[in-house]
N, C-alpha and C positions, 0 to 999 in steps of 0.2 A: 579330670582330676580336680580335687578341691583346692581352695586358695593356698593353704599352708603346704600341702603336698607339692603344688606347682612352685611355690616360692622356694622351698628347700632344694628341689631339683635344679632350679634355675641358678641358685647360689653356687652350685658346682658346675653345671653345664656351661655357664657363661665364661668360665675360666679355661675351658678346654679348646684345643685346636688340633686338627687332623695331623699337622706336621710334628706334633710332640711325640716323644719316645719315653719309655720307662727309664732308660739309662740316663738320659739328659735331664728329664723333667720330673722323675718319680721319686727321687731320693731326698729326704728331708735335709740331710747333711751332705755337703760336698766332700767333707772329710770328718772323721771322728776317731779320736785316739783316747780310749778309755783309761789307759795306763797313766798318761801324763797329768791331768786330762786336758784335751783340747778338742773343740767342736766348731766347725765352720758351716753355717747354713748355706744351703744350695740356692744361689740367686735365681736359678732357672726353674725352681720347683713350681709346678702348676698351681699350687695353692700357697705360694710364698707370702702372701699378704695376710693369711689367716693366722690368728694367734693360737698356736697349738703347743704353747710352752707347758701346758698341763701334763703332757706325756713325758714319761721318764725313759731315757735311752739306755740306762745302765743301773745295776745294783750289785752289791757285793755278794749276794746269795746266788744269783743266776747269771751274772754278767749281762749280756744283751737280751737274755731271756727273763722269764718271770716278770713281765711288764706290770706297771702300775700307772694309775692316772689320778691326778690331783683333783679332788672334788670339794675341798675346803682349803683354806691357807695352810692347814696342818694335817689333813687326812688324805690317804690314798685308798683307792678301790682297786681290787684285783680279783683273780680267779681263785676260788677256794681250793681247787684241786692242784694248784701250782703256786704255793705260797712262799713268801719270805719267812725268815725266822726273826724273832725279836732280837735286836742288836744289829740287824743288817743295815747297811748304808744304802740310801737311795739317792739318785742324782737327777737334777733338773737343770735345764740350760735355757738361759735367756735368748731372745732373738739375736742379740749382739754376740753371743757365744760365751758369756760369763756363766760360770758353773756354780751351782749351789748343791751341797751335799747335806743330807739329814739322816739321822739314825732312827730306826723304828724302835719305839719304846713300849708299844702295846698293840695288840691286834684282836680282832673278833671275827670269827667265821660265822656265817649265817647259821643260827641254831637248828634249822631244819634241813641243813645240807645233807644230801645223800647223792652219791655220784650219779648224775653230775648236775644237780639242781637243788635249791638255788645256789649257783656257783659263784658266790660272792664272799670276799673277805675285806674288812676295813682295817687300816693301819693308822695308828697315831704316831706322829713324828715328834722329835725332841724339840722342835721349834717351828714357828710359822715360816713359810716361804715369803720372800718379799713380793711386793705388788707387781714386780716385773715378771713374775711367774703367775699366770692367771689360772685359777681353778675353773673347771668347766661346769656349766649347769647340766642338768639331766632332763631327759624326756619326762614331761609331767604326767601325773597319774591319770589325768583326763585327756590324754593324747588322742584317744579314739573319737573324741568329739570334733577333732580338727583334721586328723589324717585319715585317708581312706586306704584300707588294706589292699594288697595285691595291685598297687598302681605303679610299682617300680620307681620309688622315690630314691634319688641318688644319695649315697652315704660315703663318707670318708672313713677309711679304716687303716690302722697301723699294723705293722708286723715286726718281727724280731730284727729285721734289717733296717728298720725305720724308713720303710717305703710308704708313701702316701697313696694307698690303694683306693679304688672306687668299687663299691658294690651297690646293689639295689636292695633297699629295704622291702621285705615282703609283708611281714606282719609280726607282731610280738618281737622277739629277739632274733628272728630268722631272716636270713639274707638269701639273695639269688644272684647268679651271674648276670651282669648287665646285658641288655639287648642292644643298646646304643653303641655304635662303633667307636665313638670318641671315648666313652666311658671304659670300654674294653681295653684301651691302650694301657690303662693303669689297673687292670684287674689281674689278680693271681689267687690261686687256691691257698687257703690257710693250712699250714702244716704243723707238725709237732714242734713245739717251741714258740709258736705264735700266741699261745693261750695267755689271757690276761690283758692283751693289747686292746685298745678301745676301738669302738665303731661309733661315729658321730653323724647326726644330721647337722647341716649347717643352717642356722636360723639367724637372720639379721646380721650375718657376718661372723657369728660366734659358733663354736662347736657345742653341740648338745649331745650328751652321752646317751646312747641307745642300749649298748651292751658291752661286755668284755668277752673276748673269744673263749669259747669252750670247745666248739666243734670245728672240724676241718671242712674242706671243700669251699663253697662260697662263703661259709662262716655262719656262726650263730652262737647264741649264749642266752643267759638269763636276762629277761627284759627288766632293766633297772626300774622303770616306771611302775611296775607291779609291786615293788618292795620299798617304796619311799619311807614309810614309817619304820619298817624293820631296819633299814640302813641307818636311820637317825638313832635308833636304839643301839645298834652295833657301835656307832661312834661313841656313845656314852660308855659302853662296855669296854671298848679299847682304851678310852680315856682313864677309866678306873684302873685298868691294868698298868697304865703308864703313870698313875699317880697324879693326874691332872684333871681339871674340869674346864674344857675349852668353851662349852655351850654352843659349839658350831653345829650347824645342820646343813644338809645339801640344799642346793637351790634348784627349784623346778623352773624350766623355761616357761615363759608366759606366751603361749600361742595365741591367746585372745587379742594380742596387740596387732595381729595381722589377719585380716579377713574375718569371716564368720565361721561358726561351727559347721560341720558337715551337715548336709541336708538329709534328714531322716525321712525317706519317702514312706516307709511302712508306718511310722508314727503318725505322719500327716494323714494318710488314708484312714487309719483307725479313728482319728479325731473327726474327720469328715463324716464317716459312717455313723459315728455316735450322734452327731448333730442331726443327720438325716433321719435316724430312728426316732429322735424326739419330735421332728417336724411331721413325719408321716408314719406313725406307728402302725396304722392299719395296713399300709402297703407292705411293710416288712413282715407283718404277721401272715399275710396271704402268701408271700414268697416262701416263708418258712414251712407253712402247711403243704404247699405244692412240692417242695423239695423233700419233705418227710414222706409223702405218698409215693414219690418216685423211688426213694431209697428202699422203702419196705417192699416194693414189688420186685426189686432185683436182689434182695438180701440173700435168698437161697442160692442163687447162681454165683454170687461173687464172694460169699463169706469164706468158703473153704480155700479159694484161691488166695485171698488176702492173708489168711493165717499161714498158709504154706510159704508164701513169699516172705512174710516177716520173719518166719522161723529160719529161713535159709540165707537171708541177706546178712552181709557183714557190715560192721560199723566202720566206715572209712576213717573216722576221726581217731580211731585207735591206732592207725598206722601213721607214724611220723612222716610229715611231708618233706623232710630234709635228712641228710645223712647223719646218723647218730652211731655209726659203726665204731668210731674211735674218737677220743678226745685229743685236742691239740697240745 
C-alpha cells in the first residue's frame, strides 16, 4: 500500500478493538430527539474524537432521511435523486449537543444528472453555520496520484440511523465489504433511505468526503473528486437562486502533505527504455528487425485465430463491478 492509503486506513484501524460492538460503540448519538430537539453524543463511539459535525441528523423534508453534508460554512451536498425542497430546514449538532437549524434558500442539481449519475445536489442555506460546525474537505481531483486502487482503504460512512459504519474504499466512488474482522464489526449494507449520507476517508484526523450514497449493498455513489469544478459552479447557481453571492468554494484535501505520490512503475519503465534507445539505437534496431521477421513467419497461422478471439470476447469494463440494481 502507498503512504496515503496506509495513513488513511491506520486513522481508522487504530481506533478499533475486538471487544467493541455496534450497539455500544457504533451509534453517533446515545440519544436523539428530533421533535424537542435534543441530541446527546455517544461517549463510547469508536470514532468519538473525530469532528463529524458536518453531517446533518435531521431535516424537515425527510426527517432522519435525505441526508446532507456541510462542505462550506453555508453549503450542503446531497444526492440528486433524494433532494430537499427549497424552504426545508436542515439541522446540525455541535459536539456538545447544541443545535443549529438553517433554511434552504437555493439549490442546484448537477446539470448532467441522469439517474443515477452525477448524483449530486448543492444547497445554499440562509446563513453560515458557526465555526463549531466544521465543513468537511473533499477528496482532491489528483487523488489517484496518492491513493492506490483496490487496496481496501478503510472509510467511515454514515446511515439514516446515524451509525458510524466502516467500509473499504475500492476505487472511484465504489466501496466493498471489509475483509478485516475489526472493521466488519461496524459494517452494514446500505438500504433505502440511506442515500445522501456521506462516506469519508480520514486524513490527518479530519473527514475527507469521498461520495454520498446512491447505491445499496457495501455502498457507492458519485466520486466527488471528479466534479470539483462542477460543484463550485453549482454553488454559484444555488447562490443566485438564493439571492446571495457567498464566493465560497469547496476545499480539496492536500494529500501531498503526507508521503509521496504513488510510484508509477509503467511510467518509469517507459522513461528508462527511452533513454536506452538513445544510448544504444543499433541494438534496438536489431531487436526490432528480429521481432518483425518472427512475426511475419507466423502471421498466416495466428491471424484468423486473433480475429476470431477479438470478435467473440466481451468488454468486462462494460459490466459494473458493484451492485447497481437499485438506488438507496
